[in-house]
Legacy VTK file of the C-alpha trace (Angstrom):
# vtk DataFile Version 3.0
C-alpha trace
ASCII
DATASET POLYDATA
POINTS 397 float
-25.988 -18.942 -18.539
-24.844 -19.551 -21.905
-27.275 -20.595 -24.637
-27.668 -23.947 -25.520
-27.060 -23.138 -29.200
-24.142 -20.813 -28.343
-22.451 -23.687 -25.687
-22.219 -26.032 -28.408
-20.883 -23.573 -30.568
-17.963 -22.318 -28.127
-17.411 -25.750 -27.553
-16.512 -26.750 -30.632
-14.241 -23.678 -31.350
-12.705 -23.785 -28.286
-9.259 -25.670 -29.635
-9.143 -23.232 -32.522
-9.703 -20.145 -30.611
-7.831 -21.277 -27.537
-5.016 -22.217 -29.735
-4.738 -18.689 -31.661
-5.488 -16.632 -28.540
-2.030 -15.596 -28.156
-2.122 -14.337 -31.604
-5.452 -12.720 -31.443
-4.598 -10.836 -27.797
-1.436 -9.651 -29.582
-3.528 -8.494 -32.204
-6.199 -6.765 -30.698
-3.730 -4.281 -28.774
-1.865 -3.736 -31.746
-5.294 -2.671 -32.898
-6.352 -0.578 -29.606
-3.677 0.904 -29.598
-3.404 2.337 -33.196
-7.056 3.531 -32.387
-6.406 4.937 -28.938
-2.941 5.677 -28.180
-4.009 7.578 -25.111
-5.057 4.106 -23.697
-1.451 2.653 -23.673
-0.160 6.346 -22.364
-2.100 6.307 -19.273
-4.094 3.495 -18.662
-2.427 0.326 -19.618
0.963 -0.526 -18.142
3.639 -0.151 -20.706
6.718 -2.118 -19.381
3.834 -5.053 -19.318
3.102 -4.570 -22.524
6.475 -4.640 -23.821
7.149 -8.029 -21.979
3.697 -9.418 -23.177
2.558 -9.739 -20.046
-0.496 -8.202 -20.389
-1.273 -10.215 -23.539
-0.970 -13.558 -21.278
-3.187 -12.468 -18.781
-6.006 -11.829 -21.286
-5.390 -15.400 -23.461
-5.755 -16.741 -19.601
-8.742 -15.288 -18.454
-10.811 -15.599 -21.655
-9.739 -18.839 -22.022
-10.815 -19.678 -18.753
-13.985 -18.074 -18.836
-14.765 -19.518 -21.808
-14.075 -23.121 -20.474
-16.167 -22.553 -17.427
-19.036 -21.493 -19.169
-18.901 -24.845 -21.082
-17.871 -27.209 -18.376
-20.059 -25.453 -15.558
-23.020 -24.027 -17.087
-24.906 -23.354 -13.555
-21.603 -21.156 -12.010
-19.590 -18.884 -12.716
-15.827 -18.538 -12.205
-16.291 -15.808 -9.565
-12.862 -15.598 -8.126
-11.175 -14.831 -11.202
-13.753 -12.181 -12.201
-13.558 -10.588 -8.398
-9.866 -10.427 -9.039
-10.133 -8.203 -12.523
-12.895 -6.461 -11.327
-10.882 -5.001 -8.062
-7.778 -4.308 -10.270
-9.913 -2.544 -13.110
-11.676 -0.517 -10.306
-8.546 0.682 -8.956
-8.009 2.005 -12.445
-11.190 3.933 -12.684
-12.433 1.044 -15.731
-15.808 2.081 -16.436
-18.882 0.596 -18.774
-18.257 2.556 -22.040
-14.933 1.097 -22.288
-15.827 -2.413 -22.713
-17.452 -1.692 -26.119
-14.290 -0.114 -27.363
-12.578 -3.597 -26.328
-15.478 -5.396 -27.861
-14.470 -3.440 -31.269
-11.138 -4.038 -31.704
-11.106 -8.079 -29.775
-13.433 -9.198 -32.440
-11.545 -7.534 -35.484
-8.429 -9.542 -34.445
-10.350 -12.365 -34.246
-12.001 -12.328 -37.632
-8.199 -11.227 -38.748
-6.841 -14.313 -37.216
-9.152 -17.237 -37.732
-10.261 -15.523 -41.003
-13.327 -18.175 -42.440
-13.355 -20.051 -39.485
-15.529 -17.255 -38.039
-18.745 -17.791 -38.997
-21.759 -15.741 -38.210
-22.975 -18.563 -35.960
-18.864 -18.502 -34.565
-18.910 -14.636 -33.786
-22.500 -14.752 -32.176
-21.068 -17.284 -29.804
-18.064 -16.083 -28.481
-19.937 -12.517 -28.811
-22.267 -13.972 -25.940
-19.153 -15.179 -24.240
-17.720 -11.685 -24.049
-20.516 -9.629 -22.843
-21.267 -12.628 -20.113
-17.976 -11.835 -18.986
-17.892 -7.674 -19.635
-21.329 -7.867 -17.909
-20.221 -9.633 -14.817
-17.152 -7.545 -14.621
-19.396 -4.277 -15.261
-21.842 -4.945 -12.400
-18.873 -6.364 -10.001
-17.315 -2.748 -10.721
-20.321 -0.890 -10.025
-20.345 -2.184 -6.692
-17.210 -2.039 -5.948
-17.248 2.058 -6.642
-20.652 2.445 -4.904
-19.153 0.899 -2.029
-16.858 3.751 -1.705
-19.690 6.366 -2.559
-17.845 7.594 -5.475
-19.141 7.487 -9.154
-17.760 4.732 -11.487
-14.416 6.002 -12.630
-14.093 8.341 -10.555
-11.737 6.948 -7.894
-8.744 9.530 -8.144
-7.293 11.714 -5.160
-4.336 13.947 -4.363
-2.525 12.759 -1.427
0.655 14.353 0.283
3.753 12.820 1.209
4.141 13.600 4.523
7.356 11.347 5.126
9.729 8.537 3.298
11.953 6.114 4.476
14.695 3.932 2.755
13.749 0.232 3.975
16.693 -1.553 1.961
18.736 -0.390 -1.311
15.855 -0.820 -3.418
12.481 -0.660 -1.196
11.099 3.092 -0.318
8.197 3.969 2.517
5.845 6.292 1.111
3.996 7.681 4.071
0.473 9.611 2.544
-2.213 11.596 4.022
-5.200 13.470 1.756
-4.030 16.833 0.669
-7.924 17.831 1.200
-7.601 17.350 4.760
-10.841 14.782 4.013
-10.881 11.589 5.856
-8.837 8.467 4.517
-10.921 6.290 2.574
-11.698 2.993 3.879
-9.590 0.148 3.249
-9.450 -3.835 4.053
-6.119 -5.117 5.521
-4.242 -6.663 2.582
-5.842 -4.624 -0.139
-4.151 -1.982 -2.609
-4.174 1.523 -4.356
-3.315 2.615 -7.655
-0.647 5.627 -7.930
-0.317 7.699 -11.054
2.593 9.610 -12.310
3.669 11.714 -15.089
6.600 10.958 -16.711
8.864 13.087 -18.435
7.178 11.892 -22.034
4.064 13.337 -20.584
2.282 9.655 -20.203
0.523 9.528 -16.642
1.276 5.455 -15.603
-0.002 3.672 -13.218
1.084 1.001 -11.297
-0.687 -0.689 -7.861
1.091 -0.873 -4.721
0.178 -2.864 -1.545
-1.050 -0.570 1.384
1.562 -1.891 4.552
-0.276 -0.024 6.856
-3.264 -1.015 8.942
-6.718 0.463 8.140
-7.017 2.485 11.337
-4.999 5.374 10.838
-5.007 8.366 9.107
-2.315 8.571 7.680
-1.285 5.371 4.572
1.351 3.731 3.659
3.028 2.171 0.519
6.396 0.452 0.365
7.707 0.686 -3.335
10.282 -1.762 -4.801
12.343 -0.315 -7.284
11.815 -2.297 -10.343
15.196 -3.446 -12.252
15.076 -4.387 -16.050
15.879 -7.899 -16.442
17.315 -9.277 -19.646
18.197 -5.799 -21.451
14.561 -4.587 -20.939
13.864 -1.468 -19.049
13.504 -0.406 -15.724
10.151 0.199 -13.962
9.132 3.688 -15.031
6.969 4.168 -12.397
8.892 2.867 -9.174
12.595 4.444 -10.464
10.282 7.915 -10.958
9.226 7.306 -7.298
12.385 6.558 -5.992
14.017 9.497 -7.540
11.688 12.320 -7.745
8.949 11.904 -5.078
9.968 13.580 -1.818
8.321 15.065 1.317
5.685 17.720 0.446
4.952 16.621 -3.000
1.812 15.368 -4.089
0.911 11.860 -6.077
-2.988 10.790 -7.345
-3.471 8.060 -5.802
-7.045 5.462 -6.165
-9.611 4.425 -3.472
-8.309 1.543 -2.569
-9.385 -1.973 -3.981
-7.868 -5.676 -3.861
-9.599 -9.207 -3.097
-6.863 -10.769 -0.998
-8.429 -9.520 2.338
-8.016 -10.660 5.777
-11.682 -12.218 6.767
-12.805 -12.086 10.605
-12.542 -15.435 12.008
-10.924 -17.164 14.615
-9.259 -19.828 12.361
-5.509 -20.539 12.362
-3.877 -18.025 10.463
-0.996 -18.673 7.990
0.869 -15.755 6.113
3.664 -16.610 3.354
5.223 -13.851 1.769
8.319 -13.620 -0.356
10.451 -10.252 -1.342
7.975 -6.882 -1.554
5.128 -9.506 -0.925
5.377 -8.889 2.386
3.219 -5.565 2.340
0.033 -6.805 2.374
0.743 -9.135 5.125
2.046 -6.365 6.969
-1.001 -4.484 6.889
-3.019 -7.804 7.845
-0.421 -8.181 11.270
-0.912 -4.337 12.057
-4.350 -5.326 11.698
-4.672 -8.594 13.846
-2.049 -6.662 16.479
-4.405 -3.962 16.822
-7.549 -6.234 17.031
-6.144 -8.340 19.951
-6.174 -11.308 17.965
-5.674 -14.623 19.649
-5.720 -17.746 17.077
-2.691 -19.144 15.712
-0.990 -16.875 13.497
2.325 -18.498 11.321
4.089 -15.892 9.584
6.843 -16.923 6.894
8.647 -14.905 4.509
11.163 -15.735 2.249
13.961 -12.920 0.476
17.492 -13.227 -0.998
18.882 -11.738 2.218
18.057 -10.088 5.692
19.229 -6.533 3.849
17.033 -7.344 1.114
14.080 -7.585 3.277
11.518 -5.047 3.218
10.651 -3.730 6.665
12.110 -6.911 8.639
11.713 -5.318 11.450
8.243 -4.303 11.992
7.782 -8.079 10.002
8.807 -9.850 13.350
7.755 -7.313 16.019
4.138 -7.081 14.896
4.177 -11.231 15.040
5.824 -10.683 18.237
2.943 -8.150 19.562
0.168 -11.413 18.479
-1.109 -13.601 21.258
-0.354 -17.074 20.055
2.483 -16.519 16.593
5.144 -17.758 15.293
7.741 -16.153 12.390
9.889 -18.166 10.518
12.130 -16.175 7.637
14.285 -17.927 5.204
16.849 -16.258 3.086
19.157 -17.492 0.224
22.376 -15.986 1.465
23.586 -14.347 4.585
20.636 -16.033 6.901
20.977 -14.915 10.441
20.700 -17.526 13.955
17.163 -18.372 13.778
16.765 -18.004 10.083
16.863 -20.796 7.860
18.925 -20.533 4.379
17.337 -21.575 1.260
14.050 -21.464 -0.220
10.930 -21.506 2.379
10.318 -25.209 3.132
7.214 -26.019 5.061
8.650 -29.546 5.711
8.963 -28.622 9.848
6.133 -26.160 9.678
3.302 -26.946 12.029
0.154 -26.098 10.149
-2.894 -26.417 12.420
-6.533 -27.796 11.379
-8.432 -25.284 9.640
-5.641 -22.744 8.436
-6.499 -20.295 6.362
-3.742 -19.092 4.085
-2.429 -16.112 2.784
0.100 -15.679 0.085
2.034 -13.170 -1.767
5.279 -13.033 -3.729
6.470 -14.018 -7.157
4.295 -16.984 -8.801
6.649 -19.726 -8.389
6.981 -19.044 -4.773
2.964 -18.849 -4.331
2.628 -22.227 -6.695
5.723 -23.982 -4.584
4.019 -22.822 -1.083
0.040 -24.040 -2.420
1.483 -27.436 -3.270
3.164 -27.703 0.193
0.459 -26.389 2.012
-1.938 -28.631 0.022
0.194 -31.925 1.214
-0.386 -30.564 4.478
-4.114 -31.161 4.070
-4.764 -27.668 3.847
-7.940 -27.186 1.496
-7.274 -25.365 -1.868
-10.445 -22.955 -1.116
-8.795 -21.884 2.207
-5.366 -20.793 -0.081
-5.418 -17.218 -1.211
-3.030 -15.241 -3.328
-2.240 -11.951 -4.789
-0.072 -11.710 -7.571
1.380 -8.212 -8.093
0.989 -7.340 -12.182
-0.805 -9.561 -14.753
-2.496 -12.181 -13.278
-0.309 -15.558 -15.112
-1.184 -17.938 -12.516
-4.294 -18.826 -15.143
-2.376 -18.323 -18.218
0.274 -20.728 -17.318
-1.894 -22.876 -15.159
LINES 1 398
397 0 1 2 3 4 5 6 7 8 9 10 11 12 13 14 15 16 17 18 19 20 21 22 23 24 25 26 27 28 29 30 31 32 33 34 35 36 37 38 39 40 41 42 43 44 45 46 47 48 49 50 51 52 53 54 55 56 57 58 59 60 61 62 63 64 65 66 67 68 69 70 71 72 73 74 75 76 77 78 79 80 81 82 83 84 85 86 87 88 89 90 91 92 93 94 95 96 97 98 99 100 101 102 103 104 105 106 107 108 109 110 111 112 113 114 115 116 117 118 119 120 121 122 123 124 125 126 127 128 129 130 131 132 133 134 135 136 137 138 139 140 141 142 143 144 145 146 147 148 149 150 151 152 153 154 155 156 157 158 159 160 161 162 163 164 165 166 167 168 169 170 171 172 173 174 175 176 177 178 179 180 181 182 183 184 185 186 187 188 189 190 191 192 193 194 195 196 197 198 199 200 201 202 203 204 205 206 207 208 209 210 211 212 213 214 215 216 217 218 219 220 221 222 223 224 225 226 227 228 229 230 231 232 233 234 235 236 237 238 239 240 241 242 243 244 245 246 247 248 249 250 251 252 253 254 255 256 257 258 259 260 261 262 263 264 265 266 267 268 269 270 271 272 273 274 275 276 277 278 279 280 281 282 283 284 285 286 287 288 289 290 291 292 293 294 295 296 297 298 299 300 301 302 303 304 305 306 307 308 309 310 311 312 313 314 315 316 317 318 319 320 321 322 323 324 325 326 327 328 329 330 331 332 333 334 335 336 337 338 339 340 341 342 343 344 345 346 347 348 349 350 351 352 353 354 355 356 357 358 359 360 361 362 363 364 365 366 367 368 369 370 371 372 373 374 375 376 377 378 379 380 381 382 383 384 385 386 387 388 389 390 391 392 393 394 395 396
């Protein structure tokens, strides 16, 4: 994939670029938003930008892609590329925006690294960038074509036909297309983007998993209200939805995307979640119940308390609808009879040979569960995960 000359240059400069990638991405975003403030206002997540999370995710993806090109020249990191492409498609990212990113990213690289960026170095990293960008564009355009829409044309108006308070901080919104047309098909585990106009005129976007199965015409999203941590701001979109969106209102919602999808298989399944990470698992469970799935399914969830567990009753009830399923819940406090106290511990959970595992929740939770599953003999390739927000797994690996 990468030319021989550029491979040698990237290998030689990767340590220096990797050491400075955080400074490069920080300056890149400063340059990008100075030139295009509308991108911060209407496309990028302002909360993640303020917290530096998007910078970490971008740095991790660039470093991972470049390292893969050098160490595994005959393959691509397709799992990483697919996850990024699905997120981009849900935002309506188009081919033309990659040229804008290239301009400001390479200006930042030249400014941070100075004279180290010789023409040869610039050419080699330019090749890296366009290999990654063109791979993403190709995947994204296939995703758009899959919904029979033009690249970037992902938005439709949806009507809120009901809302229900699941916990003190989680609310489910039931939606149907405002134009009366059929809802676009989705796969169990996928998410949609929701765009809302805030009081300052910004049109901020967030992703929410579809917590309903692919079958019904009505779609459901369950939104957790984000409280600011360490004196940081509260979540702009989640708090707006909780405070202002009522039955009869309309929301701007994207076509469904996401690479954490339940594969059709007779293999044993393990669905592990924590907190609001249960939402894609609810979609998977409902789909399995509707399909009459008969293979073993292990349903695991961890939360602060039963009162904080979103859709708790549905979570257990859907598992009980399956022919061969077990459900175990862990709570840090106020655990009820039959539930465990503390963090998720798989030491007493039977994991059948050939199990395919799906994880969703905070990053430390998923790391812990993944390590426990691998220790029980589950191959890493059979453990799939979904990160809510920027994917920092690579950035901090």
